[in-house]
C-alpha positions as CSV (number, residue, x, y, z in Angstrom):
1,M,-13.2,-42.2,-8.9
2,I,-14.5,-40.8,-5.7
3,G,-12.9,-43.6,-3.8
4,D,-9.5,-42.8,-5.3
5,F,-10.0,-39.1,-4.3
6,V,-10.8,-40.1,-0.7
7,L,-7.8,-42.4,-0.6
8,V,-5.5,-39.6,-1.9
9,E,-6.9,-37.2,0.6
10,E,-6.4,-39.7,3.5
11,R,-2.8,-40.2,2.4
12,R,-2.3,-36.5,2.1
13,E,-3.7,-35.9,5.6
14,D,-1.5,-38.7,7.0
15,S,1.6,-37.1,5.4
16,R,0.6,-33.8,6.9
17,Q,0.2,-35.3,10.4
18,R,3.6,-37.1,10.1
19,L,5.2,-33.8,9.0
20,R,3.6,-32.0,12.0
21,R,4.8,-34.7,14.4
22,T,8.3,-34.6,12.9
23,I,8.5,-30.8,13.1
24,A,7.3,-31.0,16.7
25,E,9.9,-33.6,17.6
26,L,12.6,-31.6,15.9
27,E,11.5,-28.4,17.8
28,E,11.6,-30.4,21.1
29,Q,15.1,-31.7,20.3
30,K,16.2,-28.2,19.4
31,R,14.9,-26.9,22.7
32,I,16.7,-29.6,24.7
33,L,20.0,-29.1,22.8
34,K,19.8,-25.3,23.3
35,T,19.2,-25.8,27.1
36,Q,22.1,-28.2,27.3
37,L,24.4,-25.8,25.4
38,Q,23.4,-22.9,27.7
39,Q,24.2,-25.0,30.7
40,R,27.6,-26.0,29.4
41,I,28.4,-22.4,28.5
42,H,27.4,-21.3,32.0
43,I,29.6,-24.1,33.6
44,W,32.6,-23.1,31.4
45,S,32.2,-19.4,32.2
46,E,32.1,-20.2,35.9
47,N,35.2,-22.4,35.6
48,F,37.1,-19.6,33.9
49,K,36.3,-17.3,36.8
50,R,37.6,-19.7,39.4
51,P,41.0,-18.9,41.0
52,N,42.5,-22.3,40.1
53,F,42.1,-21.6,36.4
54,I,43.5,-18.2,36.7
55,R,46.6,-19.5,38.5
56,T,47.0,-22.2,35.8
57,R,46.7,-19.6,33.1
58,D,49.2,-17.3,34.9
59,K,51.7,-20.2,35.2
60,I,51.5,-21.0,31.5
61,S,52.0,-17.3,30.6
62,F,54.9,-17.0,33.0
63,T,56.6,-20.1,31.5
64,I,56.2,-18.9,28.0
65,G,57.5,-15.5,28.9
66,V,60.6,-16.9,30.6
67,A,61.2,-19.3,27.7
68,N,60.9,-16.3,25.3
69,A,63.3,-14.2,27.4
70,C,65.9,-17.0,27.6
71,F,65.8,-18.3,24.0
72,S,65.4,-15.0,22.1
73,P,69.0,-13.8,23.0
74,L,70.4,-17.3,22.2
75,I,68.8,-17.3,18.8
76,G,69.9,-13.7,18.2
77,M,73.5,-14.5,19.2
78,R,73.5,-17.7,17.1
79,N,72.4,-15.7,14.0
80,S,74.9,-12.9,14.7
81,L,77.7,-15.4,15.1
82,F,76.7,-17.0,11.8
83,L,76.6,-13.6,10.1
84,C,80.0,-12.7,11.5
85,S,81.6,-15.9,10.4
86,A,79.9,-15.7,6.9
87,K,80.9,-12.1,6.4
88,H,84.2,-13.1,4.8
89,L,82.2,-14.9,2.0
90,F,80.8,-11.5,0.8
91,I,84.1,-9.7,0.7
């Protein structure tokens, strides 16, 4: 009976030690991942501030603005021509 109790206590202590090791390993992995994430965020924020990225962003904005300025009147004229031609259907 006492031998069984000692065996159970040994297994319990082994389980506790494995749990502590696992928790410590997970904490270490968490610390490493957090450091890597902070480094990547720092690199991205530095890249966003660089002039090359700003120029690229400005080019994209300009292209979208010109496309909007060109195609909006075309779409508006197309719809108004359609409405003018379909007006006789409602009379």
